[in-house]
N, CA, C and O atoms as a GROMACS GRO file, in nm:
protein
  368
    1MET      N    1  -1.255   0.885  -0.652
    1MET     CA    2  -1.119   0.910  -0.693
    1MET      C    3  -1.051   0.777  -0.720
    1MET      O    4  -1.090   0.674  -0.665
    2ASN      N    5  -0.949   0.782  -0.804
    2ASN     CA    6  -0.877   0.661  -0.841
    2ASN      C    7  -0.730   0.674  -0.804
    2ASN      O    8  -0.671   0.781  -0.818
    3VAL      N    9  -0.672   0.564  -0.757
    3VAL     CA   10  -0.529   0.557  -0.732
    3VAL      C   11  -0.475   0.429  -0.794
    3VAL      O   12  -0.548   0.331  -0.812
    4THR      N   13  -0.348   0.432  -0.826
    4THR     CA   14  -0.280   0.315  -0.880
    4THR      C   15  -0.176   0.272  -0.778
    4THR      O   16  -0.099   0.354  -0.729
    5ILE      N   17  -0.175   0.143  -0.746
    5ILE     CA   18  -0.077   0.091  -0.652
    5ILE      C   19   0.016  -0.002  -0.728
    5ILE      O   20  -0.028  -0.095  -0.796
    6ASN      N   21   0.146   0.023  -0.716
    6ASN     CA   22   0.248  -0.060  -0.777
    6ASN      C   23   0.318  -0.138  -0.667
    6ASN      O   24   0.387  -0.080  -0.583
    7PHE      N   25   0.301  -0.269  -0.668
    7PHE     CA   26   0.366  -0.356  -0.572
    7PHE      C   27   0.495  -0.408  -0.635
    7PHE      O   28   0.491  -0.472  -0.740
    8LEU      N   29   0.608  -0.379  -0.573
    8LEU     CA   30   0.736  -0.417  -0.630
    8LEU      C   31   0.794  -0.542  -0.563
    8LEU      O   32   0.765  -0.571  -0.447
    9GLY      N   33   0.876  -0.612  -0.638
    9GLY     CA   34   0.947  -0.728  -0.585
    9GLY      C   35   0.855  -0.839  -0.540
    9GLY      O   36   0.754  -0.868  -0.605
   10ILE      N   37   0.890  -0.899  -0.430
   10ILE     CA   38   0.815  -1.015  -0.376
   10ILE      C   39   0.670  -0.979  -0.346
   10ILE      O   40   0.584  -1.067  -0.347
   11LEU      N   41   0.643  -0.852  -0.318
   11LEU     CA   42   0.506  -0.811  -0.287
   11LEU      C   43   0.412  -0.840  -0.403
   11LEU      O   44   0.296  -0.878  -0.382
   12SER      N   45   0.459  -0.821  -0.526
   12SER     CA   46   0.374  -0.848  -0.643
   12SER      C   47   0.340  -0.997  -0.652
   12SER      O   48   0.233  -1.034  -0.701
   13GLU      N   49   0.430  -1.082  -0.606
   13GLU     CA   50   0.402  -1.226  -0.606
   13GLU      C   51   0.294  -1.260  -0.505
   13GLU      O   52   0.208  -1.344  -0.533
   14TYR      N   53   0.298  -1.198  -0.390
   14TYR     CA   54   0.194  -1.221  -0.289
   14TYR      C   55   0.058  -1.173  -0.338
   14TYR      O   56  -0.043  -1.241  -0.319
   15ILE      N   57   0.056  -1.056  -0.401
   15ILE     CA   58  -0.069  -0.995  -0.448
   15ILE      C   59  -0.122  -1.067  -0.572
   15ILE      O   60  -0.243  -1.079  -0.590
   16GLY      N   61  -0.030  -1.113  -0.656
   16GLY     CA   62  -0.069  -1.181  -0.779
   16GLY      C   63  -0.060  -1.093  -0.902
   16GLY      O   64  -0.090  -1.137  -1.013
   17THR      N   65  -0.019  -0.969  -0.882
   17THR     CA   66   0.000  -0.874  -0.992
   17THR      C   67   0.089  -0.761  -0.940
   17THR      O   68   0.104  -0.744  -0.819
   18ASP      N   69   0.148  -0.686  -1.032
   18ASP     CA   70   0.232  -0.576  -0.985
   18ASP      C   71   0.161  -0.442  -0.983
   18ASP      O   72   0.211  -0.347  -0.923
   19THR      N   73   0.045  -0.433  -1.047
   19THR     CA   74  -0.030  -0.307  -1.050
   19THR      C   75  -0.176  -0.331  -1.017
   19THR      O   76  -0.240  -0.420  -1.072
   20VAL      N   77  -0.228  -0.250  -0.927
   20VAL     CA   78  -0.368  -0.259  -0.886
   20VAL      C   79  -0.429  -0.119  -0.896
   20VAL      O   80  -0.370  -0.021  -0.850
   21PHE      N   81  -0.546  -0.111  -0.957
   21PHE     CA   82  -0.619   0.015  -0.966
   21PHE      C   83  -0.731   0.010  -0.864
   21PHE      O   84  -0.807  -0.087  -0.858
   22MET      N   85  -0.742   0.115  -0.782
   22MET     CA   86  -0.846   0.119  -0.680
   22MET      C   87  -0.927   0.247  -0.693
   22MET      O   88  -0.874   0.355  -0.718
   23GLU      N   89  -1.056   0.231  -0.674
   23GLU     CA   90  -1.146   0.346  -0.668
   23GLU      C   91  -1.181   0.367  -0.523
   23GLU      O   92  -1.228   0.276  -0.455
   24LEU      N   93  -1.157   0.489  -0.476
   24LEU     CA   94  -1.184   0.526  -0.337
   24LEU      C   95  -1.274   0.648  -0.335
   24LEU      O   96  -1.288   0.717  -0.436
   25LEU      N   97  -1.334   0.674  -0.221
   25LEU     CA   98  -1.416   0.795  -0.208
   25LEU      C   99  -1.328   0.919  -0.217
   25LEU      O  100  -1.212   0.917  -0.176
   26GLN      N  101  -1.384   1.026  -0.270
   26GLN     CA  102  -1.312   1.153  -0.278
   26GLN      C  103  -1.264   1.192  -0.140
   26GLN      O  104  -1.339   1.183  -0.043
   27GLY      N  105  -1.138   1.236  -0.129
   27GLY     CA  106  -1.082   1.275   0.000
   27GLY      C  107  -1.030   1.159   0.082
   27GLY      O  108  -1.002   1.175   0.201
   28ALA      N  109  -1.017   1.042   0.021
   28ALA     CA  110  -0.971   0.923   0.092
   28ALA      C  111  -0.830   0.943   0.147
   28ALA      O  112  -0.749   1.017   0.091
   29THR      N  113  -0.804   0.875   0.255
   29THR     CA  114  -0.673   0.882   0.321
   29THR      C  115  -0.595   0.753   0.296
   29THR      O  116  -0.648   0.655   0.244
   30TYR      N  117  -0.468   0.757   0.336
   30TYR     CA  118  -0.385   0.638   0.329
   30TYR      C  119  -0.447   0.526   0.414
   30TYR      O  120  -0.438   0.409   0.376
   31GLY      N  121  -0.508   0.560   0.525
   31GLY     CA  122  -0.576   0.460   0.607
   31GLY      C  123  -0.691   0.393   0.533
   31GLY      O  124  -0.712   0.272   0.546
   32ASP      N  125  -0.766   0.470   0.455
   32ASP     CA  126  -0.874   0.413   0.373
   32ASP      C  127  -0.816   0.316   0.271
   32ASP      O  128  -0.873   0.210   0.246
   33LEU      N  129  -0.704   0.353   0.212
   33LEU     CA  130  -0.638   0.265   0.116
   33LEU      C  131  -0.593   0.135   0.183
   33LEU      O  132  -0.611   0.027   0.128
   34LEU      N  133  -0.536   0.147   0.303
   34LEU     CA  134  -0.493   0.027   0.376
   34LEU      C  135  -0.612  -0.064   0.407
   34LEU      O  136  -0.599  -0.186   0.403
   35ASN      N  137  -0.727  -0.006   0.439
   35ASN     CA  138  -0.846  -0.086   0.464
   35ASN      C  139  -0.885  -0.165   0.339
   35ASN      O  140  -0.924  -0.281   0.348
   36GLU      N  141  -0.876  -0.102   0.222
   36GLU     CA  142  -0.907  -0.171   0.096
   36GLU      C  143  -0.804  -0.280   0.066
   36GLU      O  144  -0.841  -0.388   0.021
   37VAL      N  145  -0.677  -0.252   0.092
   37VAL     CA  146  -0.573  -0.353   0.073
   37VAL      C  147  -0.602  -0.472   0.164
   37VAL      O  148  -0.590  -0.586   0.121
   38SER      N  149  -0.639  -0.445   0.288
   38SER     CA  150  -0.671  -0.553   0.381
   38SER      C  151  -0.788  -0.636   0.332
   38SER      O  152  -0.784  -0.759   0.334
   39HIS      N  153  -0.891  -0.568   0.286
   39HIS     CA  154  -1.012  -0.636   0.239
   39HIS      C  155  -0.982  -0.725   0.117
   39HIS      O  156  -1.028  -0.838   0.110
   40LYS      N  157  -0.906  -0.673   0.023
   40LYS     CA  158  -0.882  -0.744  -0.102
   40LYS      C  159  -0.764  -0.840  -0.099
   40LYS      O  160  -0.767  -0.944  -0.165
   41PHE      N  161  -0.660  -0.805  -0.023
   41PHE     CA  162  -0.536  -0.883  -0.031
   41PHE      C  163  -0.479  -0.927   0.103
   41PHE      O  164  -0.378  -0.997   0.106
   42GLY      N  165  -0.541  -0.889   0.213
   42GLY     CA  166  -0.485  -0.919   0.345
   42GLY      C  167  -0.455  -1.065   0.369
   42GLY      O  168  -0.355  -1.098   0.434
   43ASP      N  169  -0.538  -1.153   0.317
   43ASP     CA  170  -0.515  -1.296   0.337
   43ASP      C  171  -0.398  -1.349   0.255
   43ASP      O  172  -0.346  -1.457   0.284
   44ARG      N  173  -0.356  -1.276   0.154
   44ARG     CA  174  -0.244  -1.318   0.069
   44ARG      C  175  -0.108  -1.274   0.125
   44ARG      O  176  -0.004  -1.330   0.088
   45LEU      N  177  -0.110  -1.175   0.212
   45LEU     CA  178   0.014  -1.118   0.262
   45LEU      C  179   0.059  -1.191   0.388
   45LEU      O  180  -0.020  -1.207   0.481
   46PRO      N  181   0.185  -1.234   0.394
   46PRO     CA  182   0.234  -1.306   0.511
   46PRO      C  183   0.247  -1.215   0.633
   46PRO      O  184   0.253  -1.093   0.622
   47LYS      N  185   0.251  -1.278   0.748
   47LYS     CA  186   0.257  -1.209   0.877
   47LYS      C  187   0.375  -1.112   0.887
   47LYS      O  188   0.364  -1.008   0.951
   48GLY      N  189   0.487  -1.145   0.824
   48GLY     CA  190   0.605  -1.059   0.830
   48GLY      C  191   0.591  -0.932   0.748
   48GLY      O  192   0.671  -0.839   0.764
   49VAL      N  193   0.491  -0.927   0.661
   49VAL     CA  194   0.469  -0.812   0.573
   49VAL      C  195   0.348  -0.731   0.616
   49VAL      O  196   0.351  -0.608   0.611
   50TRP      N  197   0.242  -0.798   0.659
   50TRP     CA  198   0.115  -0.733   0.686
   50TRP      C  199   0.070  -0.759   0.829
   50TRP      O  200   0.067  -0.873   0.874
   51ASP      N  201   0.034  -0.653   0.899
   51ASP     CA  202  -0.020  -0.660   1.034
   51ASP      C  203  -0.172  -0.656   1.023
   51ASP      O  204  -0.231  -0.549   1.010
   52LYS      N  205  -0.235  -0.774   1.026
   52LYS     CA  206  -0.381  -0.783   1.008
   52LYS      C  207  -0.457  -0.711   1.119
   52LYS      O  208  -0.559  -0.647   1.093
   53GLU      N  209  -0.407  -0.721   1.240
   53GLU     CA  210  -0.477  -0.661   1.354
   53GLU      C  211  -0.486  -0.508   1.342
   53GLU      O  212  -0.589  -0.449   1.374
   54ASN      N  213  -0.377  -0.446   1.297
   54ASN     CA  214  -0.374  -0.299   1.285
   54ASN      C  215  -0.395  -0.249   1.144
   54ASN      O  216  -0.390  -0.129   1.118
   55CYS      N  217  -0.417  -0.342   1.051
   55CYS     CA  218  -0.447  -0.308   0.912
   55CYS      C  219  -0.340  -0.215   0.853
   55CYS      O  220  -0.370  -0.105   0.807
   56GLN      N  221  -0.215  -0.264   0.856
   56GLN     CA  222  -0.106  -0.184   0.803
   56GLN      C  223   0.012  -0.273   0.767
   56GLN      O  224   0.023  -0.386   0.814
   57PHE      N  225   0.099  -0.219   0.683
   57PHE     CA  226   0.222  -0.289   0.651
   57PHE      C  227   0.314  -0.282   0.771
   57PHE      O  228   0.311  -0.186   0.847
   58ARG      N  229   0.396  -0.383   0.787
   58ARG     CA  230   0.492  -0.384   0.896
   58ARG      C  231   0.613  -0.296   0.863
   58ARG      O  232   0.630  -0.252   0.749
   59ALA      N  233   0.695  -0.271   0.965
   59ALA     CA  234   0.817  -0.194   0.945
   59ALA      C  235   0.900  -0.262   0.837
   59ALA      O  236   0.905  -0.384   0.829
   60GLY      N  237   0.963  -0.182   0.755
   60GLY     CA  238   1.044  -0.236   0.646
   60GLY      C  239   0.972  -0.238   0.513
   60GLY      O  240   1.033  -0.267   0.410
   61ILE      N  241   0.841  -0.207   0.514
   61ILE     CA  242   0.765  -0.195   0.390
   61ILE      C  243   0.738  -0.046   0.371
   61ILE      O  244   0.674   0.018   0.455
   62LEU      N  245   0.786   0.008   0.260
   62LEU     CA  246   0.769   0.151   0.233
   62LEU      C  247   0.653   0.175   0.140
   62LEU      O  248   0.636   0.103   0.041
   63SER      N  249   0.573   0.274   0.169
   63SER     CA  250   0.465   0.320   0.082
   63SER      C  251   0.500   0.461   0.038
   63SER      O  252   0.510   0.552   0.120
   64ILE      N  253   0.518   0.476  -0.093
   64ILE     CA  254   0.564   0.603  -0.147
   64ILE      C  255   0.460   0.658  -0.243
   64ILE      O  256   0.424   0.593  -0.341
   65GLY      N  257   0.412   0.777  -0.213
   65GLY     CA  258   0.319   0.845  -0.302
   65GLY      C  259   0.397   0.931  -0.400
   65GLY      O  260   0.517   0.910  -0.419
   66GLU      N  261   0.332   1.024  -0.460
   66GLU     CA  262   0.398   1.111  -0.556
   66GLU      C  263   0.473   1.221  -0.482
   66GLU      O  264   0.414   1.320  -0.438
   67GLY      N  265   0.605   1.202  -0.468
   67GLY     CA  266   0.690   1.300  -0.403
   67GLY      C  267   0.684   1.299  -0.252
   67GLY      O  268   0.725   1.396  -0.188
   68ARG      N  269   0.633   1.191  -0.193
   68ARG     CA  270   0.622   1.188  -0.047
   68ARG      C  271   0.608   1.044   0.001
   68ARG      O  272   0.557   0.958  -0.071
   69ASP      N  273   0.655   1.019   0.122
   69ASP     CA  274   0.631   0.891   0.186
   69ASP      C  275   0.494   0.896   0.252
   69ASP      O  276   0.455   0.998   0.309
   70LEU      N  277   0.423   0.786   0.245
   70LEU     CA  278   0.292   0.778   0.311
   70LEU      C  279   0.316   0.711   0.447
   70LEU      O  280   0.321   0.588   0.457
   71GLU      N  281   0.332   0.793   0.548
   71GLU     CA  282   0.371   0.743   0.679
   71GLU      C  283   0.256   0.737   0.778
   71GLU      O  284   0.258   0.653   0.869
   72THR      N  285   0.157   0.822   0.764
   72THR     CA  286   0.046   0.821   0.859
   72THR      C  287  -0.084   0.788   0.787
   72THR      O  288  -0.103   0.822   0.670
   73LYS      N  289  -0.171   0.723   0.859
   73LYS     CA  290  -0.301   0.684   0.802
   73LYS      C  291  -0.388   0.806   0.770
   73LYS      O  292  -0.484   0.794   0.694
   74GLU      N  293  -0.356   0.920   0.828
   74GLU     CA  294  -0.436   1.041   0.806
   74GLU      C  295  -0.397   1.116   0.679
   74GLU      O  296  -0.465   1.211   0.640
   75THR      N  297  -0.290   1.074   0.613
   75THR     CA  298  -0.244   1.142   0.491
   75THR      C  299  -0.351   1.132   0.383
   75THR      O  300  -0.393   1.022   0.347
   76VAL      N  301  -0.395   1.245   0.332
   76VAL     CA  302  -0.497   1.249   0.227
   76VAL      C  303  -0.431   1.216   0.094
   76VAL      O  304  -0.327   1.273   0.059
   77LEU      N  305  -0.492   1.125   0.018
   77LEU     CA  306  -0.441   1.086  -0.112
   77LEU      C  307  -0.491   1.183  -0.219
   77LEU      O  308  -0.590   1.253  -0.201
   78LYS      N  309  -0.420   1.184  -0.331
   78LYS     CA  310  -0.456   1.269  -0.444
   78LYS      C  311  -0.525   1.185  -0.550
   78LYS      O  312  -0.487   1.070  -0.573
   79ASP      N  313  -0.625   1.240  -0.613
   79ASP     CA  314  -0.691   1.170  -0.722
   79ASP      C  315  -0.589   1.143  -0.832
   79ASP      O  316  -0.518   1.234  -0.875
   80GLY      N  317  -0.582   1.019  -0.878
   80GLY     CA  318  -0.488   0.981  -0.982
   80GLY      C  319  -0.349   0.950  -0.932
   80GLY      O  320  -0.258   0.925  -1.012
   81GLU      N  321  -0.330   0.951  -0.801
   81GLU     CA  322  -0.196   0.930  -0.744
   81GLU      C  323  -0.145   0.789  -0.772
   81GLU      O  324  -0.220   0.692  -0.767
   82ASN      N  325  -0.016   0.782  -0.802
   82ASN     CA  326   0.053   0.654  -0.817
   82ASN      C  327   0.127   0.627  -0.688
   82ASN      O  328   0.205   0.710  -0.641
   83ILE      N  329   0.101   0.511  -0.630
   83ILE     CA  330   0.160   0.473  -0.502
   83ILE      C  331   0.244   0.348  -0.523
   83ILE      O  332   0.197   0.251  -0.582
   84THR      N  333   0.366   0.351  -0.475
   84THR     CA  334   0.455   0.236  -0.487
   84THR      C  335   0.477   0.178  -0.348
   84THR      O  336   0.505   0.249  -0.252
   85ILE      N  337   0.462   0.047  -0.340
   85ILE     CA  338   0.484  -0.024  -0.213
   85ILE      C  339   0.596  -0.124  -0.236
   85ILE      O  340   0.588  -0.209  -0.325
   86VAL      N  341   0.700  -0.113  -0.154
   86VAL     CA  342   0.822  -0.188  -0.177
   86VAL      C  343   0.883  -0.230  -0.043
   86VAL      O  344   0.867  -0.162   0.058
   87VAL      N  345   0.953  -0.342  -0.044
   87VAL     CA  346   1.027  -0.387   0.074
   87VAL      C  347   1.156  -0.305   0.080
   87VAL      O  348   1.232  -0.301  -0.016
   88HIS      N  349   1.178  -0.240   0.193
   88HIS     CA  350   1.300  -0.161   0.213
   88HIS      C  351   1.417  -0.257   0.231
   88HIS      O  352   1.412  -0.349   0.313
   89MET      N  353   1.522  -0.234   0.155
   89MET     CA  354   1.638  -0.321   0.165
   89MET      C  355   1.761  -0.237   0.194
   89MET      O  356   1.781  -0.131   0.135
   90ALA      N  357   1.842  -0.285   0.285
   90ALA     CA  358   1.968  -0.217   0.316
   90ALA      C  359   2.078  -0.277   0.230
   90ALA      O  360   2.075  -0.396   0.197
   91GLY      N  361   2.170  -0.197   0.196
   91GLY     CA  362   2.282  -0.245   0.115
   91GLY      C  363   2.414  -0.211   0.180
   91GLY      O  364   2.420  -0.142   0.281
   92GLY      N  365   2.516  -0.260   0.120
   92GLY     CA  366   2.644  -0.228   0.181
   92GLY      C  367   2.759  -0.269   0.097
   92GLY      O  368   2.875  -0.248   0.135
   0.00000   0.00000   0.00000
């Protein structure tokens, strides 16, 4: 299965591009995706953004799938899903 990841804002600078295409096994979960992100980009992401030990984005980084937030590693991804990863910003 294939997914597209869109890294917005400063995240695209860390990754080196704003769009990444990943091929995952059929039935892959958000946790599987995070493992691939760690493998390919973990060393590029600063400590304030990426938790290397737990292989996940830190609080304040939102992962949004098609019509849903990807909050748990057990969430099954959809083939062809577009995923946006963005730094959550408060306004006022």
